[in-house]
C-alpha positions as CSV (number, residue, x, y, z in Angstrom):
1,M,138.2,-49.9,67.0
2,R,136.0,-52.2,69.1
3,R,135.1,-49.3,71.4
4,L,134.2,-47.1,68.5
5,G,131.8,-49.7,67.2
6,S,130.0,-49.9,70.6
7,V,129.8,-46.1,70.8
8,V,128.2,-45.9,67.3
9,L,125.8,-48.7,68.2
10,A,124.8,-47.0,71.4
11,A,124.2,-43.7,69.6
12,I,122.0,-45.4,67.0
13,L,120.0,-47.3,69.6
14,L,119.5,-44.1,71.7
15,G,118.4,-42.2,68.6
16,V,115.8,-44.8,67.5
17,P,113.1,-43.9,70.0
18,R,113.4,-40.3,69.1
19,G,113.2,-41.1,65.4
20,L,110.1,-43.1,65.9
21,D,108.3,-40.2,67.7
22,S,105.1,-39.4,65.7
23,R,106.1,-35.7,65.3
24,T,109.3,-36.7,63.4
25,F,107.3,-38.3,60.6
26,G,104.5,-35.7,60.6
27,A,101.9,-38.2,61.8
28,Q,98.8,-36.8,63.3
29,R,98.9,-36.6,67.1
30,S,95.8,-37.2,69.1
31,V,94.3,-35.3,72.0
32,Y,91.8,-36.4,74.5
33,L,89.6,-33.8,76.2
34,D,88.5,-34.5,79.7
35,V,85.9,-31.9,80.7
36,A,84.7,-31.3,84.3
37,P,80.9,-30.8,84.8
38,L,79.9,-28.1,82.4
39,A,79.2,-24.5,83.1
40,P,78.0,-22.5,80.1
41,E,81.3,-20.6,79.9
42,L,83.2,-23.9,80.1
43,A,81.1,-25.4,77.3
44,D,81.9,-22.4,75.1
45,F,85.6,-22.7,75.7
46,V,85.6,-26.4,75.1
47,A,83.9,-25.9,71.7
48,E,86.6,-23.4,70.7
49,L,89.3,-25.7,72.0
50,E,87.9,-28.6,69.8
51,R,88.0,-26.3,66.8
52,A,91.6,-25.2,67.5
53,I,92.6,-28.9,67.9
54,G,91.1,-29.7,64.5
55,S,92.8,-26.6,62.9
56,A,96.2,-27.6,64.3
57,A,96.1,-31.1,62.6
58,Y,95.4,-33.0,65.8
59,S,92.7,-35.5,66.1
60,L,90.3,-36.0,69.0
61,A,90.8,-39.4,70.7
62,A,87.8,-41.3,72.1
63,R,89.8,-42.5,75.1
64,A,92.6,-41.1,77.1
65,S,94.7,-44.3,76.5
66,E,94.6,-43.6,72.7
67,A,95.8,-40.1,73.0
68,T,99.3,-38.6,72.9
69,M,98.1,-35.6,74.9
70,V,95.3,-35.4,77.5
71,I,93.9,-31.9,78.3
72,E,91.8,-31.8,81.4
73,V,89.5,-28.7,81.5
74,Q,88.8,-28.4,85.2
75,N,87.2,-25.1,86.1
76,V,86.3,-21.7,84.9
77,A,86.1,-18.5,86.8
78,T,84.6,-15.2,85.6
79,A,85.4,-11.8,86.9
80,E,85.6,-8.1,85.9
81,T,88.7,-6.1,85.5
82,T,89.1,-2.8,87.3
83,D,87.7,-1.0,84.3
84,G,84.6,-3.2,84.1
85,R,85.6,-5.6,81.3
86,P,84.7,-9.2,81.7
87,M,87.5,-11.8,82.0
88,E,87.5,-15.6,82.2
89,A,90.2,-17.9,83.6
90,I,90.2,-21.6,82.7
91,A,92.1,-24.1,84.9
92,L,93.7,-26.9,82.8
93,V,96.0,-29.8,83.3
94,V,97.9,-31.0,80.3
95,R,99.4,-34.5,80.4
96,E,101.8,-35.7,77.7
97,G,103.7,-38.9,78.4
98,A,105.1,-38.6,82.0
99,A,104.9,-34.8,82.0
100,T,102.0,-33.1,83.7
101,R,101.6,-29.3,83.5
102,P,98.9,-27.4,85.4
103,L,97.9,-24.2,83.5
104,I,95.6,-21.2,84.0
105,L,94.5,-19.4,80.8
106,H,93.2,-15.8,81.1
107,Y,91.2,-14.1,78.3
108,S,88.3,-11.9,77.6
109,P,85.2,-13.7,76.3
110,P,85.3,-12.1,72.8
111,R,88.9,-13.5,72.5
112,R,87.9,-17.0,73.6
113,A,88.7,-18.6,70.1
114,R,92.1,-16.9,69.9
115,A,92.9,-18.1,73.5
116,A,92.1,-21.7,72.6
117,A,94.1,-21.5,69.4
118,R,97.0,-19.9,71.2
119,L,96.9,-22.7,73.8
120,I,97.2,-25.4,71.2
121,E,100.0,-23.5,69.4
122,T,101.9,-23.3,72.6
123,L,101.4,-26.9,73.5
124,S,102.6,-27.9,70.0
125,A,105.9,-26.1,70.3
């Protein structure tokens, strides 16, 4: 019986940090955007990304230390496909807690808003 009590106590204590996670209670998570020196294409994407963050019930943090997620928008490259359509590629680094994920997002400029929204949807999952 004594062992069962310590097992139950350990299970409760291990579950408390997960239970206190802001996503569990539906609290608004915050995102900090760190943007490299702006190119016109990068500024357009960041504006769409800010709209997508607001639409996804995130808030923008003023400092990285206040955020639950940091998105570093590092670089943009433009090119044309073989059939002449313009394409953009954004290099990002997403940090959430101890996890760091480098990402490259490809899209055509008319679909920039959808690409930003899809990025936030993917990061939320």
